[in-house]
Structure formats: structure tokens, C-alpha cells
PyMOL CGO cylinders between C-alpha atoms (Angstrom):
from pymol import cmd
from pymol.cgo import CYLINDER

trace = [
    CYLINDER, 153.96, 154.20, 162.33, 154.49, 151.06, 160.61, 0.3, 1, 1, 1, 1, 1, 1,
    CYLINDER, 154.49, 151.06, 160.61, 152.07, 150.03, 157.32, 0.3, 1, 1, 1, 1, 1, 1,
    CYLINDER, 152.07, 150.03, 157.32, 149.18, 147.15, 158.00, 0.3, 1, 1, 1, 1, 1, 1,
    CYLINDER, 149.18, 147.15, 158.00, 150.17, 143.81, 156.17, 0.3, 1, 1, 1, 1, 1, 1,
    CYLINDER, 150.17, 143.81, 156.17, 149.24, 143.61, 152.52, 0.3, 1, 1, 1, 1, 1, 1,
    CYLINDER, 149.24, 143.61, 152.52, 146.54, 141.25, 152.55, 0.3, 1, 1, 1, 1, 1, 1,
    CYLINDER, 146.54, 141.25, 152.55, 146.44, 139.03, 149.13, 0.3, 1, 1, 1, 1, 1, 1,
    CYLINDER, 146.44, 139.03, 149.13, 143.39, 136.84, 148.34, 0.3, 1, 1, 1, 1, 1, 1,
    CYLINDER, 143.39, 136.84, 148.34, 143.56, 134.21, 145.99, 0.3, 1, 1, 1, 1, 1, 1,
    CYLINDER, 143.56, 134.21, 145.99, 140.08, 132.95, 144.92, 0.3, 1, 1, 1, 1, 1, 1,
    CYLINDER, 140.08, 132.95, 144.92, 139.74, 130.00, 142.75, 0.3, 1, 1, 1, 1, 1, 1,
    CYLINDER, 139.74, 130.00, 142.75, 136.81, 129.90, 141.40, 0.3, 1, 1, 1, 1, 1, 1,
    CYLINDER, 136.81, 129.90, 141.40, 135.39, 128.70, 137.32, 0.3, 1, 1, 1, 1, 1, 1,
    CYLINDER, 135.39, 128.70, 137.32, 132.41, 130.75, 137.44, 0.3, 1, 1, 1, 1, 1, 1,
    CYLINDER, 132.41, 130.75, 137.44, 134.08, 133.85, 135.94, 0.3, 1, 1, 1, 1, 1, 1,
    CYLINDER, 134.08, 133.85, 135.94, 131.36, 136.38, 136.87, 0.3, 1, 1, 1, 1, 1, 1,
    CYLINDER, 131.36, 136.38, 136.87, 131.09, 135.23, 140.18, 0.3, 1, 1, 1, 1, 1, 1,
    CYLINDER, 131.09, 135.23, 140.18, 134.80, 135.23, 140.53, 0.3, 1, 1, 1, 1, 1, 1,
    CYLINDER, 134.80, 135.23, 140.53, 134.72, 138.84, 138.88, 0.3, 1, 1, 1, 1, 1, 1,
    CYLINDER, 134.72, 138.84, 138.88, 132.18, 140.04, 141.34, 0.3, 1, 1, 1, 1, 1, 1,
    CYLINDER, 132.18, 140.04, 141.34, 134.46, 138.74, 144.45, 0.3, 1, 1, 1, 1, 1, 1,
    CYLINDER, 134.46, 138.74, 144.45, 137.38, 140.13, 142.93, 0.3, 1, 1, 1, 1, 1, 1,
    CYLINDER, 137.38, 140.13, 142.93, 136.01, 143.71, 142.86, 0.3, 1, 1, 1, 1, 1, 1,
    CYLINDER, 136.01, 143.71, 142.86, 134.38, 143.51, 145.95, 0.3, 1, 1, 1, 1, 1, 1,
    CYLINDER, 134.38, 143.51, 145.95, 137.68, 142.80, 148.29, 0.3, 1, 1, 1, 1, 1, 1,
    CYLINDER, 137.68, 142.80, 148.29, 139.05, 144.89, 146.24, 0.3, 1, 1, 1, 1, 1, 1,
    CYLINDER, 139.05, 144.89, 146.24, 137.40, 147.77, 147.81, 0.3, 1, 1, 1, 1, 1, 1,
    CYLINDER, 137.40, 147.77, 147.81, 138.31, 146.30, 151.30, 0.3, 1, 1, 1, 1, 1, 1,
    CYLINDER, 138.31, 146.30, 151.30, 141.25, 146.74, 150.47, 0.3, 1, 1, 1, 1, 1, 1,
    CYLINDER, 141.25, 146.74, 150.47, 142.94, 143.28, 149.73, 0.3, 1, 1, 1, 1, 1, 1,
    CYLINDER, 142.94, 143.28, 149.73, 144.47, 142.59, 146.56, 0.3, 1, 1, 1, 1, 1, 1,
    CYLINDER, 144.47, 142.59, 146.56, 143.31, 139.87, 144.95, 0.3, 1, 1, 1, 1, 1, 1,
    CYLINDER, 143.31, 139.87, 144.95, 144.18, 136.84, 142.51, 0.3, 1, 1, 1, 1, 1, 1,
    CYLINDER, 144.18, 136.84, 142.51, 142.20, 134.72, 140.22, 0.3, 1, 1, 1, 1, 1, 1,
    CYLINDER, 142.20, 134.72, 140.22, 142.58, 131.43, 139.24, 0.3, 1, 1, 1, 1, 1, 1,
    CYLINDER, 142.58, 131.43, 139.24, 139.80, 129.10, 137.40, 0.3, 1, 1, 1, 1, 1, 1,
    CYLINDER, 139.80, 129.10, 137.40, 141.67, 125.81, 138.72, 0.3, 1, 1, 1, 1, 1, 1,
    CYLINDER, 141.67, 125.81, 138.72, 143.97, 123.99, 140.71, 0.3, 1, 1, 1, 1, 1, 1,
    CYLINDER, 143.97, 123.99, 140.71, 146.85, 124.26, 137.43, 0.3, 1, 1, 1, 1, 1, 1,
    CYLINDER, 146.85, 124.26, 137.43, 146.31, 128.05, 137.71, 0.3, 1, 1, 1, 1, 1, 1,
    CYLINDER, 146.31, 128.05, 137.71, 146.31, 128.00, 141.41, 0.3, 1, 1, 1, 1, 1, 1,
    CYLINDER, 146.31, 128.00, 141.41, 149.25, 126.10, 141.59, 0.3, 1, 1, 1, 1, 1, 1,
    CYLINDER, 149.25, 126.10, 141.59, 150.94, 128.54, 139.16, 0.3, 1, 1, 1, 1, 1, 1,
    CYLINDER, 150.94, 128.54, 139.16, 150.24, 131.43, 141.14, 0.3, 1, 1, 1, 1, 1, 1,
    CYLINDER, 150.24, 131.43, 141.14, 151.74, 130.12, 144.48, 0.3, 1, 1, 1, 1, 1, 1,
    CYLINDER, 151.74, 130.12, 144.48, 155.10, 129.57, 142.72, 0.3, 1, 1, 1, 1, 1, 1,
    CYLINDER, 155.10, 129.57, 142.72, 155.34, 133.53, 142.63, 0.3, 1, 1, 1, 1, 1, 1,
    CYLINDER, 155.34, 133.53, 142.63, 152.49, 135.12, 145.44, 0.3, 1, 1, 1, 1, 1, 1,
    CYLINDER, 152.49, 135.12, 145.44, 152.24, 133.67, 148.59, 0.3, 1, 1, 1, 1, 1, 1,
    CYLINDER, 152.24, 133.67, 148.59, 148.20, 134.46, 149.55, 0.3, 1, 1, 1, 1, 1, 1,
    CYLINDER, 148.20, 134.46, 149.55, 147.17, 135.05, 153.31, 0.3, 1, 1, 1, 1, 1, 1,
    CYLINDER, 147.17, 135.05, 153.31, 143.58, 134.36, 152.70, 0.3, 1, 1, 1, 1, 1, 1,
    CYLINDER, 143.58, 134.36, 152.70, 142.04, 131.83, 150.09, 0.3, 1, 1, 1, 1, 1, 1,
    CYLINDER, 142.04, 131.83, 150.09, 138.05, 131.29, 148.80, 0.3, 1, 1, 1, 1, 1, 1,
    CYLINDER, 138.05, 131.29, 148.80, 138.01, 127.92, 147.00, 0.3, 1, 1, 1, 1, 1, 1,
    CYLINDER, 138.01, 127.92, 147.00, 135.13, 126.80, 145.49, 0.3, 1, 1, 1, 1, 1, 1,
    CYLINDER, 135.13, 126.80, 145.49, 134.72, 123.05, 145.95, 0.3, 1, 1, 1, 1, 1, 1,
    CYLINDER, 134.72, 123.05, 145.95, 133.62, 122.19, 142.08, 0.3, 1, 1, 1, 1, 1, 1,
    CYLINDER, 133.62, 122.19, 142.08, 136.13, 123.37, 140.06, 0.3, 1, 1, 1, 1, 1, 1,
    CYLINDER, 136.13, 123.37, 140.06, 134.70, 121.86, 136.66, 0.3, 1, 1, 1, 1, 1, 1,
    CYLINDER, 134.70, 121.86, 136.66, 135.81, 117.95, 136.69, 0.3, 1, 1, 1, 1, 1, 1,
    CYLINDER, 135.81, 117.95, 136.69, 138.19, 118.83, 139.96, 0.3, 1, 1, 1, 1, 1, 1,
    CYLINDER, 138.19, 118.83, 139.96, 137.43, 118.74, 143.59, 0.3, 1, 1, 1, 1, 1, 1,
    CYLINDER, 137.43, 118.74, 143.59, 138.35, 121.95, 145.14, 0.3, 1, 1, 1, 1, 1, 1,
    CYLINDER, 138.35, 121.95, 145.14, 139.61, 119.87, 148.04, 0.3, 1, 1, 1, 1, 1, 1,
    CYLINDER, 139.61, 119.87, 148.04, 142.89, 119.29, 146.12, 0.3, 1, 1, 1, 1, 1, 1,
    CYLINDER, 142.89, 119.29, 146.12, 143.71, 123.06, 146.41, 0.3, 1, 1, 1, 1, 1, 1,
    CYLINDER, 143.71, 123.06, 146.41, 142.70, 123.42, 150.13, 0.3, 1, 1, 1, 1, 1, 1,
    CYLINDER, 142.70, 123.42, 150.13, 145.02, 120.80, 150.39, 0.3, 1, 1, 1, 1, 1, 1,
    CYLINDER, 145.02, 120.80, 150.39, 147.40, 122.64, 148.57, 0.3, 1, 1, 1, 1, 1, 1,
    CYLINDER, 147.40, 122.64, 148.57, 147.29, 125.30, 149.67, 0.3, 1, 1, 1, 1, 1, 1,
    CYLINDER, 147.29, 125.30, 149.67, 147.59, 124.31, 153.06, 0.3, 1, 1, 1, 1, 1, 1,
    CYLINDER, 147.59, 124.31, 153.06, 151.09, 122.74, 152.16, 0.3, 1, 1, 1, 1, 1, 1,
    CYLINDER, 151.09, 122.74, 152.16, 152.67, 126.00, 151.08, 0.3, 1, 1, 1, 1, 1, 1,
    CYLINDER, 152.67, 126.00, 151.08, 151.14, 128.20, 153.76, 0.3, 1, 1, 1, 1, 1, 1,
    CYLINDER, 151.14, 128.20, 153.76, 149.75, 126.62, 156.74, 0.3, 1, 1, 1, 1, 1, 1,
    CYLINDER, 149.75, 126.62, 156.74, 148.71, 129.96, 158.30, 0.3, 1, 1, 1, 1, 1, 1,
    CYLINDER, 148.71, 129.96, 158.30, 146.70, 130.63, 155.43, 0.3, 1, 1, 1, 1, 1, 1,
    CYLINDER, 146.70, 130.63, 155.43, 142.92, 131.46, 156.03, 0.3, 1, 1, 1, 1, 1, 1,
    CYLINDER, 142.92, 131.46, 156.03, 141.53, 129.36, 153.74, 0.3, 1, 1, 1, 1, 1, 1,
    CYLINDER, 141.53, 129.36, 153.74, 137.51, 129.05, 153.24, 0.3, 1, 1, 1, 1, 1, 1,
    CYLINDER, 137.51, 129.05, 153.24, 135.39, 126.75, 150.70, 0.3, 1, 1, 1, 1, 1, 1,
    CYLINDER, 135.39, 126.75, 150.70, 132.32, 127.80, 149.51, 0.3, 1, 1, 1, 1, 1, 1,
    CYLINDER, 132.32, 127.80, 149.51, 130.03, 125.08, 147.97, 0.3, 1, 1, 1, 1, 1, 1,
    CYLINDER, 130.03, 125.08, 147.97, 126.72, 125.09, 145.96, 0.3, 1, 1, 1, 1, 1, 1,
    CYLINDER, 126.72, 125.09, 145.96, 126.03, 121.55, 147.98, 0.3, 1, 1, 1, 1, 1, 1,
    CYLINDER, 126.03, 121.55, 147.98, 126.79, 121.53, 151.26, 0.3, 1, 1, 1, 1, 1, 1,
    CYLINDER, 126.79, 121.53, 151.26, 127.62, 117.94, 153.01, 0.3, 1, 1, 1, 1, 1, 1,
    CYLINDER, 127.62, 117.94, 153.01, 129.14, 117.23, 156.32, 0.3, 1, 1, 1, 1, 1, 1,
    CYLINDER, 129.14, 117.23, 156.32, 131.05, 114.47, 154.60, 0.3, 1, 1, 1, 1, 1, 1,
    CYLINDER, 131.05, 114.47, 154.60, 132.95, 117.44, 152.37, 0.3, 1, 1, 1, 1, 1, 1,
    CYLINDER, 132.95, 117.44, 152.37, 132.67, 120.18, 155.11, 0.3, 1, 1, 1, 1, 1, 1,
    CYLINDER, 132.67, 120.18, 155.11, 134.92, 117.86, 157.64, 0.3, 1, 1, 1, 1, 1, 1,
    CYLINDER, 134.92, 117.86, 157.64, 137.13, 117.06, 155.10, 0.3, 1, 1, 1, 1, 1, 1,
    CYLINDER, 137.13, 117.06, 155.10, 137.45, 120.57, 154.07, 0.3, 1, 1, 1, 1, 1, 1,
    CYLINDER, 137.45, 120.57, 154.07, 138.72, 121.13, 157.53, 0.3, 1, 1, 1, 1, 1, 1,
    CYLINDER, 138.72, 121.13, 157.53, 140.65, 118.27, 157.82, 0.3, 1, 1, 1, 1, 1, 1,
    CYLINDER, 140.65, 118.27, 157.82, 142.85, 119.52, 154.88, 0.3, 1, 1, 1, 1, 1, 1,
    CYLINDER, 142.85, 119.52, 154.88, 143.00, 122.88, 156.16, 0.3, 1, 1, 1, 1, 1, 1,
    CYLINDER, 143.00, 122.88, 156.16, 140.45, 124.97, 155.81, 0.3, 1, 1, 1, 1, 1, 1,
    CYLINDER, 140.45, 124.97, 155.81, 139.24, 127.16, 158.45, 0.3, 1, 1, 1, 1, 1, 1,
    CYLINDER, 139.24, 127.16, 158.45, 135.87, 127.74, 157.39, 0.3, 1, 1, 1, 1, 1, 1,
    CYLINDER, 135.87, 127.74, 157.39, 133.00, 126.18, 155.13, 0.3, 1, 1, 1, 1, 1, 1,
    CYLINDER, 133.00, 126.18, 155.13, 130.51, 128.47, 153.63, 0.3, 1, 1, 1, 1, 1, 1,
    CYLINDER, 130.51, 128.47, 153.63, 127.22, 127.41, 151.49, 0.3, 1, 1, 1, 1, 1, 1,
    CYLINDER, 127.22, 127.41, 151.49, 126.61, 129.49, 148.09, 0.3, 1, 1, 1, 1, 1, 1,
    CYLINDER, 126.61, 129.49, 148.09, 124.99, 132.09, 147.86, 0.3, 1, 1, 1, 1, 1, 1,
    CYLINDER, 124.99, 132.09, 147.86, 127.62, 133.82, 150.45, 0.3, 1, 1, 1, 1, 1, 1,
    CYLINDER, 127.62, 133.82, 150.45, 128.45, 137.14, 149.57, 0.3, 1, 1, 1, 1, 1, 1,
    CYLINDER, 128.45, 137.14, 149.57, 131.65, 139.54, 150.85, 0.3, 1, 1, 1, 1, 1, 1,
    CYLINDER, 131.65, 139.54, 150.85, 130.71, 139.91, 154.73, 0.3, 1, 1, 1, 1, 1, 1,
    CYLINDER, 130.71, 139.91, 154.73, 130.09, 136.41, 155.00, 0.3, 1, 1, 1, 1, 1, 1,
    CYLINDER, 130.09, 136.41, 155.00, 133.25, 135.58, 153.45, 0.3, 1, 1, 1, 1, 1, 1,
    CYLINDER, 133.25, 135.58, 153.45, 135.45, 137.96, 155.68, 0.3, 1, 1, 1, 1, 1, 1,
    CYLINDER, 135.45, 137.96, 155.68, 133.58, 136.83, 158.59, 0.3, 1, 1, 1, 1, 1, 1,
    CYLINDER, 133.58, 136.83, 158.59, 134.40, 133.76, 158.26, 0.3, 1, 1, 1, 1, 1, 1,
    CYLINDER, 134.40, 133.76, 158.26, 138.09, 134.37, 157.44, 0.3, 1, 1, 1, 1, 1, 1,
    CYLINDER, 138.09, 134.37, 157.44, 138.05, 135.95, 161.34, 0.3, 1, 1, 1, 1, 1, 1,
    CYLINDER, 138.05, 135.95, 161.34, 136.38, 132.87, 163.19, 0.3, 1, 1, 1, 1, 1, 1,
    CYLINDER, 136.38, 132.87, 163.19, 138.53, 130.63, 165.19, 0.3, 1, 1, 1, 1, 1, 1,
    CYLINDER, 138.53, 130.63, 165.19, 138.20, 127.49, 163.36, 0.3, 1, 1, 1, 1, 1, 1,
    CYLINDER, 138.20, 127.49, 163.36, 134.73, 126.19, 163.99, 0.3, 1, 1, 1, 1, 1, 1,
    CYLINDER, 134.73, 126.19, 163.99, 132.39, 123.30, 163.12, 0.3, 1, 1, 1, 1, 1, 1,
    CYLINDER, 132.39, 123.30, 163.12, 131.21, 124.02, 159.25, 0.3, 1, 1, 1, 1, 1, 1,
    CYLINDER, 131.21, 124.02, 159.25, 128.19, 126.21, 158.55, 0.3, 1, 1, 1, 1, 1, 1,
    CYLINDER, 128.19, 126.21, 158.55, 126.07, 123.73, 156.92, 0.3, 1, 1, 1, 1, 1, 1,
    CYLINDER, 126.07, 123.73, 156.92, 121.91, 125.05, 156.24, 0.3, 1, 1, 1, 1, 1, 1,
    CYLINDER, 121.91, 125.05, 156.24, 119.69, 123.28, 158.70, 0.3, 1, 1, 1, 1, 1, 1,
    CYLINDER, 119.69, 123.28, 158.70, 118.05, 120.26, 156.55, 0.3, 1, 1, 1, 1, 1, 1,
    CYLINDER, 118.05, 120.26, 156.55, 114.75, 119.02, 158.65, 0.3, 1, 1, 1, 1, 1, 1,
    CYLINDER, 114.75, 119.02, 158.65, 112.77, 121.67, 156.25, 0.3, 1, 1, 1, 1, 1, 1,
    CYLINDER, 112.77, 121.67, 156.25, 113.76, 119.98, 152.86, 0.3, 1, 1, 1, 1, 1, 1,
    CYLINDER, 113.76, 119.98, 152.86, 114.48, 116.23, 152.23, 0.3, 1, 1, 1, 1, 1, 1,
    CYLINDER, 114.48, 116.23, 152.23, 118.28, 115.51, 150.79, 0.3, 1, 1, 1, 1, 1, 1,
    CYLINDER, 118.28, 115.51, 150.79, 117.84, 115.22, 146.98, 0.3, 1, 1, 1, 1, 1, 1,
    CYLINDER, 117.84, 115.22, 146.98, 119.03, 111.42, 145.43, 0.3, 1, 1, 1, 1, 1, 1,
    CYLINDER, 119.03, 111.42, 145.43, 121.61, 113.64, 143.20, 0.3, 1, 1, 1, 1, 1, 1,
    CYLINDER, 121.61, 113.64, 143.20, 122.86, 115.18, 146.60, 0.3, 1, 1, 1, 1, 1, 1,
    CYLINDER, 122.86, 115.18, 146.60, 122.86, 112.35, 148.28, 0.3, 1, 1, 1, 1, 1, 1,
    CYLINDER, 122.86, 112.35, 148.28, 125.13, 110.71, 145.04, 0.3, 1, 1, 1, 1, 1, 1,
    CYLINDER, 125.13, 110.71, 145.04, 127.37, 113.72, 145.28, 0.3, 1, 1, 1, 1, 1, 1,
    CYLINDER, 127.37, 113.72, 145.28, 128.08, 113.73, 148.54, 0.3, 1, 1, 1, 1, 1, 1,
    CYLINDER, 128.08, 113.73, 148.54, 129.20, 110.13, 148.10, 0.3, 1, 1, 1, 1, 1, 1,
    CYLINDER, 129.20, 110.13, 148.10, 131.44, 111.00, 145.25, 0.3, 1, 1, 1, 1, 1, 1,
    CYLINDER, 131.44, 111.00, 145.25, 133.03, 113.32, 147.33, 0.3, 1, 1, 1, 1, 1, 1,
    CYLINDER, 133.03, 113.32, 147.33, 133.49, 110.93, 150.12, 0.3, 1, 1, 1, 1, 1, 1,
    CYLINDER, 133.49, 110.93, 150.12, 135.64, 108.55, 148.72, 0.3, 1, 1, 1, 1, 1, 1,
    CYLINDER, 135.64, 108.55, 148.72, 137.10, 111.19, 145.87, 0.3, 1, 1, 1, 1, 1, 1,
    CYLINDER, 137.10, 111.19, 145.87, 138.74, 112.32, 149.28, 0.3, 1, 1, 1, 1, 1, 1,
    CYLINDER, 138.74, 112.32, 149.28, 139.24, 108.78, 150.79, 0.3, 1, 1, 1, 1, 1, 1,
    CYLINDER, 139.24, 108.78, 150.79, 141.22, 108.18, 147.75, 0.3, 1, 1, 1, 1, 1, 1,
    CYLINDER, 141.22, 108.18, 147.75, 143.51, 111.19, 147.26, 0.3, 1, 1, 1, 1, 1, 1,
    CYLINDER, 143.51, 111.19, 147.26, 141.06, 112.54, 145.13, 0.3, 1, 1, 1, 1, 1, 1,
    CYLINDER, 141.06, 112.54, 145.13, 141.83, 109.41, 142.49, 0.3, 1, 1, 1, 1, 1, 1,
    CYLINDER, 141.83, 109.41, 142.49, 139.51, 109.52, 140.15, 0.3, 1, 1, 1, 1, 1, 1,
    CYLINDER, 139.51, 109.52, 140.15, 140.19, 105.70, 138.48, 0.3, 1, 1, 1, 1, 1, 1,
    CYLINDER, 140.19, 105.70, 138.48, 140.37, 104.74, 141.99, 0.3, 1, 1, 1, 1, 1, 1,
    CYLINDER, 140.37, 104.74, 141.99, 136.95, 106.29, 143.29, 0.3, 1, 1, 1, 1, 1, 1,
    CYLINDER, 136.95, 106.29, 143.29, 135.66, 105.10, 140.22, 0.3, 1, 1, 1, 1, 1, 1,
    CYLINDER, 135.66, 105.10, 140.22, 136.37, 101.24, 140.80, 0.3, 1, 1, 1, 1, 1, 1,
    CYLINDER, 136.37, 101.24, 140.80, 135.55, 102.04, 144.73, 0.3, 1, 1, 1, 1, 1, 1,
    CYLINDER, 135.55, 102.04, 144.73, 132.07, 103.32, 143.52, 0.3, 1, 1, 1, 1, 1, 1,
    CYLINDER, 132.07, 103.32, 143.52, 131.53, 100.93, 140.69, 0.3, 1, 1, 1, 1, 1, 1,
    CYLINDER, 131.53, 100.93, 140.69, 131.40, 102.91, 138.39, 0.3, 1, 1, 1, 1, 1, 1,
    CYLINDER, 131.40, 102.91, 138.39, 133.16, 103.39, 134.99, 0.3, 1, 1, 1, 1, 1, 1,
    CYLINDER, 133.16, 103.39, 134.99, 135.70, 106.54, 135.04, 0.3, 1, 1, 1, 1, 1, 1,
    CYLINDER, 135.70, 106.54, 135.04, 134.04, 108.23, 132.57, 0.3, 1, 1, 1, 1, 1, 1,
    CYLINDER, 134.04, 108.23, 132.57, 130.85, 108.00, 134.26, 0.3, 1, 1, 1, 1, 1, 1,
    CYLINDER, 130.85, 108.00, 134.26, 132.40, 109.46, 137.11, 0.3, 1, 1, 1, 1, 1, 1,
    CYLINDER, 132.40, 109.46, 137.11, 134.52, 112.09, 135.10, 0.3, 1, 1, 1, 1, 1, 1,
    CYLINDER, 134.52, 112.09, 135.10, 130.78, 112.91, 133.48, 0.3, 1, 1, 1, 1, 1, 1,
    CYLINDER, 130.78, 112.91, 133.48, 129.09, 113.25, 137.20, 0.3, 1, 1, 1, 1, 1, 1,
    CYLINDER, 129.09, 113.25, 137.20, 131.61, 115.19, 138.39, 0.3, 1, 1, 1, 1, 1, 1,
    CYLINDER, 131.61, 115.19, 138.39, 131.77, 117.84, 135.28, 0.3, 1, 1, 1, 1, 1, 1,
    CYLINDER, 131.77, 117.84, 135.28, 128.13, 118.24, 135.12, 0.3, 1, 1, 1, 1, 1, 1,
    CYLINDER, 128.13, 118.24, 135.12, 126.72, 121.96, 137.03, 0.3, 1, 1, 1, 1, 1, 1,
    CYLINDER, 126.72, 121.96, 137.03, 123.88, 121.44, 138.76, 0.3, 1, 1, 1, 1, 1, 1,
    CYLINDER, 123.88, 121.44, 138.76, 122.07, 122.95, 142.03, 0.3, 1, 1, 1, 1, 1, 1,
    CYLINDER, 122.07, 122.95, 142.03, 120.88, 121.16, 144.85, 0.3, 1, 1, 1, 1, 1, 1,
]
cmd.load_cgo(trace, "trace")
């Protein structure tokens, strides 16, 4: 009787408490779990490990998690990648799927939601219905920023130029923690 292949999960999340909770929960389900707080740490881990699954936060401090999705997909095209976000947008959902994510979930998502997302075929991004609540100006602004970031290949200087703002202003906006 052959053993089941190891399920190695990489969590790329800058919120240490949330990452720790997810890690423990997935370990109880039989996954071996690695954690990276940013793209640099993820890149370092990928030099020694080849995860079969990944959970990537869309906003990693001042970085976009989409760069991590792209990196993971380039390294391991078969990897099941789920993107988590606290501020969903159609533009970032579509971009995440294009870059190699198999699913896109809105926080709060639990381990059951994420594991179900791993087993789904690539599908339409699962976004909440917005008919009951108008979109805030801040949410629209962040959607536009992430859309332009994706268009420029995540080049902060070029994104700032296209948006008509100073590069430091854009960096500050990306660094802010906010809830839509």
C-alpha cells in the first residue's frame, strides 16, 4: 500500500496571528505548513521546498500578493493557490486567476472554505454580492491602484506616474491597513 503524497502548504500572510491560526488548523488536517510574511521570505522558502498548495494574502504590507501568486505559479504550475483578501475587487480577482490562482476568497475565510477552494476547478472568482452595500471611495481607489499595479507589472514608480501621484504617496496608501 502506497502512502498518500505529502501535502505541503505555503501560507504567505503578514498578519502573524492569522497565519499562526491557519497553520495550526491545516496541520491538524495533515498538511505540513510553511509560513512566509512577504514575497522575499516566500522566494527563500521556494529555494528549498516545493509546496503543493498555497494561501496568499492579497495585501502584504506595501507589496501586492499578486507578485507572490505569479512567482509561485512560475515555479510550480500545478500548485493550488488560493488568494485571500479583505477588500475584494473584480479586477484583482481576475488578475489573480490569470496569474495562476485557482481561487479567490474574501476574508474572513476559514480552513474549510480554503480547503474547499483547493478542490474546486478554476472558476469564476467568488465575490460577495454588493447590491446591499454601496462601494466606498477608499475601496474604489484601492481597486484602481491594484488594477494599475497589475498593468505595470507591479512597478510602483510607473503605477504612481499613471495614477498621477507621487511615488511616496502611493507607497503610503499601499502600506495602510484598512477595512472596506
